[in-house]
C-alpha positions as CSV (number, residue, x, y, z in Angstrom):
1,M,-2.5,41.4,-13.4
2,Q,-2.7,42.6,-9.5
3,V,-2.8,40.0,-6.7
4,P,-5.3,41.0,-3.8
5,V,-3.1,41.1,-0.3
6,W,-5.5,40.5,2.3
7,A,-3.4,40.7,5.6
8,V,0.8,41.0,6.0
9,L,1.5,39.4,9.4
10,D,4.7,39.6,11.4
11,Y,5.9,36.0,12.5
12,T,9.0,37.4,13.8
13,D,8.8,35.8,17.1
14,T,5.8,32.8,16.0
15,R,6.9,29.5,15.8
16,T,6.6,29.1,12.0
17,I,6.4,25.4,9.2
18,S,8.9,26.9,6.2
19,R,9.1,25.6,2.7
20,E,10.1,26.1,-0.5
21,L,9.1,24.9,-3.9
22,L,10.9,23.7,-7.0
23,L,10.1,22.6,-10.0
24,V,13.0,21.3,-12.2
25,K,13.3,20.2,-16.0
26,V,16.2,18.2,-15.9
27,S,17.9,16.6,-19.1
28,I,18.0,12.5,-19.6
29,L,20.0,12.6,-22.3
30,G,23.5,13.5,-20.7
31,P,25.7,16.8,-20.3
32,E,27.0,16.3,-23.7
33,Y,23.9,17.0,-25.5
34,L,22.9,19.7,-22.3
35,D,24.0,22.5,-25.2
36,E,21.8,21.0,-28.2
37,Q,18.8,20.7,-25.8
38,L,19.3,24.4,-24.4
39,T,19.5,26.2,-28.2
40,G,16.8,23.8,-29.5
41,G,14.0,26.1,-28.8
42,P,11.1,25.4,-26.1
43,S,10.4,22.2,-27.3
44,H,14.1,21.6,-26.3
45,E,14.9,19.4,-29.6
46,P,18.4,20.3,-31.2
47,R,18.0,22.4,-34.1
48,R,18.6,21.1,-37.6
49,A,20.2,22.5,-40.7
50,D,17.5,24.0,-42.9
51,D,19.9,24.9,-45.5
52,K,21.0,22.1,-48.3
53,L,24.3,23.9,-48.6
54,D,24.9,23.7,-44.7
55,A,23.8,19.8,-44.8
56,E,26.2,18.7,-47.9
57,V,29.4,20.0,-46.1
58,T,28.7,18.4,-43.0
59,L,28.0,15.5,-45.1
60,A,31.4,16.0,-47.0
61,H,33.1,16.6,-43.4
62,N,31.6,13.3,-41.8
63,F,32.5,11.3,-45.0
64,E,35.7,12.6,-45.0
65,Q,36.3,12.0,-41.4
66,S,34.9,8.0,-41.3
67,G,37.8,6.6,-42.7
68,Q,39.9,8.0,-39.4
69,P,38.5,6.4,-36.1
70,I,38.1,8.9,-33.4
71,P,38.7,7.5,-30.1
72,G,36.2,8.0,-27.5
73,N,33.8,10.0,-29.6
74,A,32.1,7.1,-31.6
75,P,28.8,7.7,-32.0
76,L,26.1,6.0,-29.8
77,S,24.1,3.1,-31.3
78,P,20.0,4.0,-30.7
79,S,19.8,0.9,-28.5
80,Q,23.2,2.8,-26.1
81,A,21.7,5.7,-26.3
82,L,18.2,4.1,-24.8
83,R,19.9,2.5,-22.1
84,N,21.7,5.4,-20.9
85,K,18.4,7.6,-21.0
86,H,17.2,4.7,-18.9
87,Q,20.2,4.7,-16.8
88,H,20.2,8.4,-16.4
89,L,16.1,8.6,-15.3
90,H,16.7,5.7,-13.0
91,S,19.8,7.9,-11.1
92,I,17.3,10.8,-11.3
93,S,14.1,8.5,-9.8
94,I,16.3,7.6,-6.6
95,L,17.7,10.9,-6.2
96,C,13.9,12.3,-6.4
97,Q,13.3,9.3,-3.6
98,Q,15.9,9.8,-0.9
99,F,15.2,13.6,-1.2
100,G,10.6,12.9,-1.1
101,A,10.5,14.9,-4.8
102,K,8.3,13.2,-7.3
103,I,8.8,13.0,-11.0
104,V,5.5,14.7,-12.2
105,D,6.6,14.7,-16.1
106,V,8.3,12.4,-18.2
107,S,9.2,13.3,-22.0
108,E,11.6,11.7,-24.6
109,N,14.2,13.9,-23.2
110,S,13.7,15.1,-20.2
111,V,11.4,15.0,-16.8
112,I,10.1,17.7,-14.5
113,V,10.7,16.6,-11.0
114,E,8.7,18.9,-8.1
115,M,10.4,19.0,-4.6
116,T,8.7,20.9,-1.6
117,A,11.7,21.2,1.2
118,K,13.7,23.8,3.4
119,T,15.9,25.9,1.3
120,A,18.8,24.1,2.0
121,R,17.7,21.1,1.1
122,V,16.7,22.4,-2.4
123,E,20.1,24.2,-3.0
124,A,21.6,20.3,-2.0
125,F,18.8,18.4,-4.7
126,L,19.8,21.0,-7.3
127,S,23.5,20.5,-6.6
128,L,23.1,16.7,-7.5
129,V,21.1,17.1,-10.4
130,K,23.0,19.5,-12.4
131,P,25.5,17.2,-13.6
132,F,22.8,15.6,-15.8
133,G,21.9,18.8,-17.1
134,I,19.4,21.3,-15.6
135,L,16.9,23.1,-19.0
136,E,14.7,25.1,-16.3
137,A,14.0,25.5,-12.9
138,A,11.2,27.5,-11.0
139,R,11.3,28.3,-7.3
140,T,8.6,30.0,-5.3
141,G,11.2,31.0,-2.8
142,L,10.3,30.4,1.3
143,M,6.9,30.7,2.4
144,A,5.7,30.6,5.9
145,M,3.0,29.7,7.7
146,P,2.8,29.9,11.7
147,R,2.7,26.6,13.7
148,T,-0.9,26.0,15.8
149,P,-0.4,25.4,19.8
150,I,-1.8,22.3,20.9
151,S,-3.7,22.8,24.2
152,T,-4.2,20.1,26.7
153,H,-6.6,21.2,29.4
154,P,-9.5,23.3,28.5
155,E,-8.6,26.3,30.5
156,E,-5.7,26.8,28.8
157,E,-8.1,27.2,25.2
158,I,-9.7,30.2,27.3
159,G,-6.4,32.1,28.1
160,D,-4.8,31.5,24.7
161,A,-8.3,32.8,22.9
162,A,-8.2,35.9,24.3
163,G,-4.4,36.9,24.4
164,G,-3.5,35.4,21.0
165,D,-0.3,36.4,19.0
166,V,-2.2,37.3,15.8
167,D,-5.1,40.2,15.3
168,A,-8.0,38.2,13.8
169,S,-9.0,41.5,12.1
170,L,-6.2,41.0,10.0
171,L,-6.7,37.7,8.6
172,P,-8.5,37.0,5.4
173,P,-12.1,37.0,4.9
174,G,-14.0,34.0,5.3
């Protein structure tokens, strides 16, 4: 696929507005489930043992270990897991509000956040959501557009139009 290029403009000495777009999929299950989500494929659901022997071995191992309490590794009840997911979602939502980002998709185990900001702010946001578990991220890189000067006097418009910094023949059609 070819992308048509209308013009290449040099904005070196021009005042510009520059921003970067970020789309990031963040786990709401917590970092302890990140590896399972990453190995689960496109749906990010943990893979399950299809082999009957593996399932029986796992069942036997769990049965043998059931008589011995394991401190700190007690399985979460479904209601506790739901509370944890809600707490993580709320925390990510607060971060989004503080950074001017927005949640554009919510699924059972993850959210997708969209953010447009300067590169340093995007980096800071990514570092703050990293502990939740980043499943995917896509960034556009820096995009720039020149600022339009605001003229206050009609005679300035005539002077600016005659000697502008941007060659009109290099602009896209239309």
